[in-house]
C-alpha positions in Angstrom: 12.3 24.7 19.7 13.0 22.9 16.7 12.5 26.0 14.7 15.2 27.8 17.1 17.6 24.8 16.5 17.8 24.7 12.5 17.7 28.7 12.7 21.0 28.6 14.8 22.8 26.0 12.5 21.9 27.4 9.3 23.1 31.0 9.9 26.0 29.5 11.6 26.7 27.9 8.0 25.7 31.0 5.7 27.5 34.3 4.9 24.3 36.3 4.8 22.5 35.1 8.3 20.1 38.1 7.8 18.6 36.5 4.7 17.9 33.3 6.4 13.5 32.4 6.7 12.2 29.7 8.1 8.5 29.4 8.4 6.5 26.8 10.5 3.5 24.8 9.1 1.9 22.7 11.7 -0.2 19.9 10.6 -1.8 17.2 12.8 0.6 14.6 12.9 3.9 16.6 11.5 5.4 19.9 11.7 6.9 21.5 8.0 10.2 23.5 8.4 10.2 25.5 4.9 14.1 27.2 5.0 14.8 29.6 2.6 18.3 31.3 2.2 20.0 33.8 -0.3 20.8 32.2 -3.4 24.3 32.2 -2.9 24.1 30.4 0.4 22.2 27.7 -0.7 25.0 25.1 -1.7 26.7 25.8 1.7 23.1 24.4 3.1 23.1 21.4 1.4 26.2 20.7 1.1 28.3 18.0 -1.1 25.6 15.5 -2.1 23.3 16.6 0.5 25.5 15.6 3.3 24.8 19.0 5.4 21.1 18.8 4.6 21.1 15.1 5.9 23.0 16.3 8.9 20.6 19.1 9.7 17.6 16.7 9.2 19.0 13.9 11.0 19.6 16.4 14.3 16.3 17.9 13.7 14.7 14.3 14.1 16.3 13.4 17.2 15.1 16.7 18.7 11.7 16.4 17.5 10.8 13.0 18.6 10.2 13.6 22.3 7.3 15.8 21.2 5.8 12.8 19.7 5.7 14.6 16.3 7.6 13.8 12.7 9.5 17.1 11.8 10.3 17.8 8.2 12.6 20.4 6.7 12.1 21.5 3.1 14.8 23.2 1.8 13.1 26.0 -1.0 15.2 27.8 -3.7 
């Protein structure tokens, strides 16, 4: 569910939604989502001073609390 949520948000923000890649890494106590976007869209996902990335992480954290696992979003270059 968290993957679908982040994918929807990010694809709505970027100019090239086809280049959005989201990889899920399941661990014992946490889930890591690795996000890759086109080089031209990286600024749109991070936002000014990281505000958009922080907002996405906040929504992700709220959505992930009912599963009992910690969910982390990593934005890769």
